[in-house]
N, C-alpha and C positions, 0 to 999 in steps of 0.2 A: 535567529532567535528563536529556543524552542523553552519555553516557559515551563516551570516546572511545580508539582508539589509533592514533597517527602508525606504519610502517611504512617508512622510504627509511634508504637506504645513506649519504647528504649530510648529517652533523652539522650542519653550515645551514640547510642542508632541514627538518628538525627540530625545528631552534630556531626557523626566521622561523613554519613554524604552530603551535610552542606558543604563542609568544609573541600570536598572533593568536585561540590556544580561548583567553587567560586573558582578553580583550575580550568573550569573547561570555557574558553569565551563563547561556546552557542547558548550556552544555560542559563536561565535564570529563573532562581527560585523566587514562584508567587506564592510561597504560606509551606507551611507546617503545619499537621493534626498528627494526635494518637490515637483515630478510629473513624472507620469508613462514617459512621454517621453524619460524624463535624466533616467528612472529603466533602458529601452531598451537599451538603448546605456550603461549600465553598463555592465545587462548580455551578452550581445555582448560579452567584452575584460575580464567578469571576472563574471564565472557562481557560482549561488549561491546554496545554500541549501532553503532557508526559507525564506520566503517575510515577514514581517510585513506590509499594505498593504493598509492606509484610505482611502476611497471613497470620501468624493466631495475635488476636487483640480482640482487644473487651470488645464487651454489645455487640459486636461483628467481627468473623472471619477475615481476611481478605476472597478468598475463594468466593464469599458468600457476597460478595461485593458482586463480584468480576461478575458474578450470575444471573444478577438481577439489574444492574448496573444496564441502561438504554444509550446504546453508541458511545460509549466511554472514549478518552481520550485511546491514548498509546499508553504501556502499563508498562514495566520492567518490576518483576517480581523480586523481594529480598528476603529470605526469609533463612535461617539457622537448620529448616527441614530436611533436607534433599530429595523424601518419599511427596512432596510435592510438588516437585519439577515435571514431571507428566499430566498431573493436572492442570498446573495453570499454562501447561502448552494448547493444553483441546480448548483451553477458552482461550487461548489466540493473543498471550501475551508477547509483547514485543523479545526479554529475554527474563532469563532467572539468574540471583545474582546471591551467591552463598554468599552467608555471613561467617567471619570474617569477612568483610568485599575489600577486596585489594584495588590496588586505583588501577591498577591496570586492564582488571577485570572490568570495573565502571566504565574504561573507556572505549571496551569495545565495547560494552551495553549500550552506550548513547552517542557511540556512532551510530550502529544499526539502526537508532531511530531517527537520527539529523537524515542517515541514505531513506529510509523507507518518506518519513517526513514532506524530503525534498521531490520527493515519485510526484507523490498526491498533490500539492501545491505548485501551483505557479512563480515561478520568481517574479521581487516584484518590478523587472524589466517586461516581464511579459512576454518573457524568450520560453519555450519547450524546457524541462527539467528533468530529468538532468541531460549537457550534451555530450555524453559520452558516447559508447554506440553500444550501450548496454546496460542497464540493470539487475535489480533483483528485486524478490517477491519474497512473499515468507508461504509458503505448503508445509501446511501443521508445524513442526521444529522444526525444520529443514531453510535456507534459503536459496533459492537458484537462481544462477543469473540464467538471463536471459538478451542476449543477443538480438537488436533490432532484428538483422538481414534474417536472423531463424523462424521469425516469426511469419504462419501462415494467414495467419486471422483467430479474429479475439470475439469466444460467444457471449454475451450478459447472462448472468443468473441471479436474479434478483439482487442481494449483496455482493456478489462471488461473482468474478470471470473467470473461463475456460480462456488456454490461452494455447492456444495448436501454433505448436513447431516442427521445424524440422526434426527434432528430437524427440517430441511425444506432446506430451497434453497433461500442461499442471495450473492446479485449480489454485486460486488468491482472493483473498478477501478488500474486492476494493469492486470500481462500479465502472462501466463503461465509458461513462464520463471520466470520471478519473485520467483512466489512461489516451483518450482521446485530446484531454488538452497538452498529453506534455507526448503526442507523438507528434513528429514529424509529417505534416500536410500532404507537401509532393511526397512522401512514401506508403503514406496507408490514406483510408475515405473510411468512411460510414455508410455504409451502405442499408442499414435497418438500423431499428430502437434498440435492437441485441448485440448487432453483429458488426466489428471494424474487420475490413481487409486490409493488407498491403499488396501494393500496385503490382510492386515488379511479380507478385507471385501468382497475380492470374492469369487463366493460361484459356478462357474462353467467357462468353456471355452467351446466355440462350434464356427467352423468352426473361423472367423473374431471377432464376437460377445463374451465381458464381460458378462455377467451375476450377477449385484450384487442389492441385493431384487430383486427392482419390475424394476429396469434397465436394459440397453441397453447396450453396451459404447464399441466402434468398437476399430478394433485395426488393424492396418498400416501395410501394408507389411511389411517393413523399419521396422516396432520393434515387428514386432512377434515374429522372433526369441530368439532372448534378453526374452522378458515373457515368452515363456514358456520353458526356459533355466533357470531365479531366481525365476518362481512362482510355476512351477512344478516338474520341471526334479529332486530338491531332495527329492521331497515328494509324487512321486509317486508308491504308488505300485501296484504291476503285477506279473507275474507269474514267469516271467524270475528273478524280484528280489529273490523272494523266493522259487528259485531255485535251 
């Protein structure tokens, strides 16, 4: 369930989105307001998962809110002005809905939000999510499909990660911890506070480095023993084993 807030200074726009929201089982309306100042007060009292945010409003614009907000929930921008689309995506919004918003376009936007939410949160059973053989990440204004089997390794960069795959490198706003919680531990292993590698893609381990194709990934002292035990020990062929 995604808990949502609608922020728009037009009552009819708020009512239209509320009506659409009632048609979607995984959406719950936590509240509405008519300006970002009221939104900030609501978020302090009751955090939510998703904001539907208008751009042009009194007191403060939606764009100004996005520029000053610290770690905001997912945001879907709603506006009558298509010229704001690029600026909105640069501020990492989930999607951009042009008014008047159609139900079909609304459903596509909230579907993206649901998929993203599932990626970064464990399910109630504690099983990694998603269960499919792929997931999507947001790269700028594009959603990239990543196959688990294509991943070589993942590097953490503060609030971002770089996912190195057989198709290239993809950067997205996630943490190493988020991804680790949603990766199969039999196929992926943390080797450093900033690195996760695909076990089947490892070509060699030498000293404190892992070789994966032409890449070199460091192994930290705290992880080395676990890496050797999980990756090498049961697969090691040597004289002692066969004597």
